[in-house]
MARFI-527561 format. One record per atom (N, C-alpha, C): x, y, z. Coordinates in steps of 0.2 Angstrom, whole numbers, plus 2048, in hexadecimal, padded with zeros to 3 digits. Last residue first. Example, Ala and Ser with C-alpha at 12.3 -4.5 7.8 and 13.67 -1.06 7.14 Angstrom:
2
8407F58238447FB8248408008278427E482783E7EA8278427F0827
END
This chain:
222
E0A91F707E0C91E70FE0B920714E0291F700DFE91C703E0691970AE0792A6F8E0192D6FDE009276FFE1892E6F3E139296F5E0E9296FAE1B93A6EAE1B93A6F2E149326F0E1C9436DEE2093C6E0E219396E7E1194C6E0E139496DCE189416DCE199556EBE139526EBE1294C6E8E259596E5E239566E7E1E9536EBE1D9616D8E2295D6D7E239576DDE1596D6E1E129656DDE159606DAE1F9736E6E1B96D6E9E189696E6E249786DAE2A9746DDE2496F6E3E1A9816D6E1C97B6D2E219776D6E1A98A6E1E149846E2E1697E6DAE249906E1E2698B6E8E1E9856E7E249966D3E2898F6D5E2898B6D9E1A99D6D8E199976D4E1E9916D4E209A86E2E1B9A26E3E1999E6E1E2C9AB6D8E2D9A86DDE269A46E1E229B56CFE289AD6CEE2A9A76D4E1F9BD6D9E1B9B96D6E1C9B36D1E2B9C36E0E269C06E4E219BA6E0E309C66D1E329C36D5E2E9BF6DDE269D06CFE299CE6CAE2B9C66D0E289DB6D9E249D66DAE229CD6D5E349E06D7E329DB6DEE2C9D76DDE329E56CCE379E06CDE369DC6D3E2A9EF6D2E289EC6CCE2C9E46CDE309F66DBE2C9F36DDE2A9EE6D8E3C9FA6D2E3D9F76D6E399F26DAE37A046CBE389FB6C6E399F96CBE31A0E6D5E2BA096D1E2EA036CFE3BA136D6E3BA0E6DCE35A096D9E4AA156CAE43A176CEE40A126D0E5CA176CCE54A136C9E4FA146CEE6BA166CEE66A1A6CEE5FA166CCE7AA166D5E77A166D1E71A176D2E8BA186D8E87A1E6D9E80A196D3E9BA146DFE97A136D9E90A176DDEAEA116E4EA8A176E4EA3A136DEEB9A0B6EBEB6A076E7EB0A0E6E8ECAA066ECEC7A0C6ECEC1A0A6E9ED89FB6F4ED49FE6EEECFA036F0EEA9F46F5EE49FA6F6EE19FC6F1EF69EB6F8EF09EC6F4EE99F16F9F099E86F7F029ED6FAEFA9EB6F7F189E86F8F129E36F8F0B9E66FDF219F36ECF1F9F16F4F1A9EB6F3F279F56E0F2A9F56E7F279F26EDF1C9F66D8F209F16D5F269F06DBF0D9FB6D8F129FB6DDF169F66DBF019FE6CAF049FA6CFF0C9FD6D1EF1A066CBEF9A096CCEFDA026CEEE3A096C1EE8A006C7EEEA046C4ED3A0D6BFEDBA0E6C0EDEA096C3EC5A136B7EC8A0F6BEED1A106BBEB5A196B7EBDA1C6B8EC0A176BCEA8A1B6AAEABA176AFEB2A1B6B0EA0A286A8EA4A236A3EA8A236ABE8CA276ABE92A2A6AAE9AA286ACE84A216A7E82A246A6E8AA2B6A5E7DA106A3E85A136A6E83A1A6A3E73A056A5E74A0A6A3E78A0F6A5E779F26A5E769FA6AAE75A016A4E7B9E969CE769E96A3E739EF6A5E889F0698E849E8694E7B9E8697E8F9F46A2E8D9F969AE889F569AE939EB6ABE8E9F06AAE8C9F46A6E9D9E16A1E949E06A3E8F9E66A6EA39EB6A0EA09E969AE9B9E669BEA89EC6ACEA79F46A8EA39F16A2EAE9E16AEEA99E46B4EA49EA6AFEBA9E06A5EB19DB6A4EAC9DD6A8EC09E96ABEBF9EC6A3EB89E86A4EC59E26B5EC09E86B7EBC9EA6AFECB9D96B1EC59D96B6EC29DD6B7ED79DF6A9ED09D96A6ECA9D86ACEDE9E56B4ED89E86B1ED39E56ABEE09DA6BCEDD9DC6BEED99E36BAEEA9D26B4EE59D06B5EDE9D46B8EF49DD6B4EF19DD6AEEE99D96AFEF79DF6C1EF49E26BFEF19E16B7EFF9CE6C2EF79D26C7EF39D96C3F099D26BAF049CD6B5EFB9CE6BAF0E9DC6C0F0E9DD6B9F089D96B7F129D56CCF0F9DB6CCF0C9DD6C5F1A9CB6C8F139C86CAF0E9CE6C9F259D26C3F219CE6BEF1C9CD6C3F2A9DB6D0F279DD6C9F239DA6C3F249D56DEF289D46D9F249D66D2F1C9DC6E8F229DC6EAF259D86E5F0E9DF6E5F109D76E4F189D56E9F049EB6E3F0A9E96E4F0B9E16E6EF69F76DFEFA9F06E0EFD9F16DFEEAA016E1EF0A006E1EF39FA6E3EDAA036D9EDE9FF6DBEE6A026DAECAA0C6D6ED3A0B6D4ED7A076DBEBBA0E6D0EBFA0A6D3EC8A0B6D1EAEA186CBEB4A186CFEB8A136D2E9FA1C6C6EA1A156C6EABA1A6C7E8FA236C6E95A266C7E99A1D6C8E82A206C1E85A286C0E8BA296C3E7AA146B8E7FA166BDE85A1D6BBE69A116BAE6EA156B8E74A126BDE5DA016B5E63A046BAE68A096B8E589FD6ACE54A046B0E56A056B6E5E9EF6ABE5E9F66A7E5B9FB6A6E5B9EB6B6E629ED6B6E619F26B0E4D9E46B4E4F9EB6B6E579ED6B8E529DB6AAE4D9E26ABE4D9E76AFE5A9D26B0E5C9D56ABE589DC6A8E519D06BAE569D06BCE579D56B7E479C66B3E449CC6B7E4A9D06BBE4F9BE6ADE4E9C56A8E489C86ADE559B66B5E599BB6B4E559BF6ACE499B16BBE4C9B46C1E519B86BCE3F9A76B6E409AC6B2E429B36B7E399A26C5E399A06BEE3B9A46BAE4199C6D4E3D9A06CEE3F9A06C8E4498E6D7E409916D9E3C9966D4E529916D5E4F98C6D3E4898D6D2E5799B6DBE5699A6D5E529976D2E549976EBE4F99E6E8E5099C6E0E5D98E6EAE5498A6EAE5198E6E7E679966ECE6798F6E8E6198E6E6E6499B6F7E6799E6F1E6599C6ECE65991702E5F996701E6099C6FBE7298F700E6F98A6FFE6798D6FEE78999703E7A9956FDE759926FCE7599B710E739A070BE7299E705E7C991715E73991716E73995711E89996716E8698E710E7F98F712E8899F71CE8A99F716E89999712E8699A72AE8399E726E8399F71FE9399172BE8D98D72CE86991726E9C99972DE9E996727E97993724E949A9731E999A3733E9899F72BE959BA737E959B5730E989B072FE919C2744E959BE742E949BB73CE8D9D4748E8D9CD746E929CA743E899E374FE8C9DE74EE8E9D674DE829F274AE819EC74AE869E874CE7BA0074FE819FC74EE819F774FE72A0E749E70A0874DE77A0674BE6AA1F74CE71A1C748E6EA1474EE5CA25744E5FA2674AE66A22747E51A2973AE4CA27742E55A25746E56A2C72FE52A30732E50A2E739E64A21732E5EA2372DE5DA2A732E73A16730E6FA1C733E6BA1E72EE79A09737E74A0A735E74A0F735E899FF738E86A03739E7FA06736E929F173DE8E9F3736E8A9FB73CE9E9E673CE9B9E8740E969ED739EA59D373BEA39DB739E9C9E073DEAB9C573AEA99CA73EEA89D273BEAB9B5734EAC9BB733EA89C2737EB19A573AEAC9AA737EAF9B0738EB4998741EB699C73BEAF9A1738EB899F753EB599D74FEB699D745EC19A9758EBF9A475EEBA99E758EC59B3751ECB9AE752EC79A9757EBE9B7742EBD9B774AEC19B0749EC69C6739EC39BD737EC29BE73EEBC9D5733EC19D3735EC09C8738EB79E272FEB59DD72DEBB9D9730EAD9F3734EB49EF736EB29E6732EA69FA72EEAB9FD72EEB39F672FE999FD725E9C9F7728EA29FA729E8AA06724E90A07723E92A01727E7DA0D71CE7FA0771EE86A0771CE6FA1A71DE76A1871CE78A12721E63A21711E63A1E717E6AA1A716E58A30715E5DA2D712E5EA29716E4EA3E70AE4EA3670EE56A3070DE53A49704E4FA4770AE4EA4270DE56A446F5E5CA466FBE58A45702E4BA456EFE4FA4A6EDE53A4C6F4E48A386F1E42A406F5E47A456F4E55A2F6F7E51A2E6F4E4BA376F7E62A276FAE5FA2C6FAE5BA2C6F6E6DA19704E68A1C6FFE65A22700E7FA14704E7AA18706E75A19701E8BA0970AE84A0A708E81A0F70AE9CA0870CE97A0A70EE91A0970AEA99FE713EA49FE70FE9DA02710EB99FB718EB2A00717EAEA00711EC89F571FEC39F571AEBC9F971EED89F4722ED49F7723ECC9F671DEE49EC71EEE09E8721ED99EC726EE79F6710EEB9F0713EE49ED718ED99FA70BEE0A0070DEE19FA711EC99FD702ED09F7707ED79FC709EBCA04702EC0A05704EC49FF705EACA066FAEADA016FDEB8A056FEE9BA0E6F8EA2A106F9EA7A076FBE8CA116F1E91A0D6F1E9AA0E6F1E7EA186F0E83A1A6EFE88A156F2E6DA196E7E72A166EBE7BA156E9E60A236E5E66A226E3E6AA1D6E7E50A216DDE54A206E4E5CA1E6E2E43A2C6D8E48A276D8E4DA266DFE31A2A6D6E38A2C6DBE3DA276D8E25A236D2E2BA276CDE30A2A6D0E20A1E6DEE23A196D6E27A1E6D5E1DA296E3E22A246E4E23A226E0E11A306DEE18A326DDE1FA2F6E0E08A246DDE0BA256DAE11A2A6D8E05A226EAE08A1D6EAE0DA206E4DF8A2C6EEDFFA2D6F1E06A2A6ECDF1A266E4DF3A2B6E3DFAA2F6E7DEDA196E9DF2A1C6E4DF3A216E2DE5A1C6F5DECA1B6F5DF1A1C6EFDDAA1C6F0DD9A216F4DE2A216F4DD9A126E8DD8A176E3DD9A1D6E9DD8A066F0DDDA066EADDCA0F6E8DCBA096F6DD2A0B6FBDD6A0A6F5DC4A056ECDC3A0C6F0DCBA106F3DC69F96ECDC69FC6E6DC8A056E7DC29F46F7DC89F36F4DC99F66EDDB69F46F6DB89FA6FBDBF9F86F9
END
C-alpha cells in the first residue's frame, strides 16, 4: 500500500523537485531608516511570498529591539510586531550551539547545498563619512576589505553567474552612513529538500548519540 501511494505521489513531486526558487534580498539603511525585504518566487514567478521589515528600533522600556514585519502572499497580507530581547537572543545562541554539536557533518551538508546555489545579482553600495578625512579614509579601506572578502567567500562556496558590483563613496566633509544591498540567488527545490533531509537525519543521529552518552554517565542505582 505504501509503495502504491508512493508511485501515485511521485509523478506529482518530480516537477516540484526540478523547479527553481528565486530569493531576492534587499536591504537599505539611510540614517535612522532601515528596510529589509525578502521575496521568494517560483513556478515561473506565479507563486510569490514577500516579507518586509520596515521598522527596526530600540525599545525605551526594556533592553530589546522592536521590529514590524509584513508578510504578503496569495493568501493575503499579515502584519506582525514583535520584540527581540536579549534573553531571546541568548536562548537562540544556546539552541544553535546545541544544534551544531549534535548535527554531524553540518559543514559538509551546507557546503554541498551552497555549491548548488547560483548568485544572479549582487549589488552593494555604501556612502560613509566620519567628519574627518583621515578616519573616513581608514573606514573606507576597511569596508573595501570586508566587501572583497565577502565576494571571495561567496565565489568559493557558490556559483556566481553575474559580476558582483560593489561601491564605496567616502564623504570627507559629512558624518553619515548609508548603504543599499541587493542580491538574488536561485536554487532547485529538490536540492533544498535533500539538504533538509540530510540535516534532519544527522540531527536525529546526534540526539541519539547525545542521549546514549548522557545515560552512560548516569548512576542507575540512584
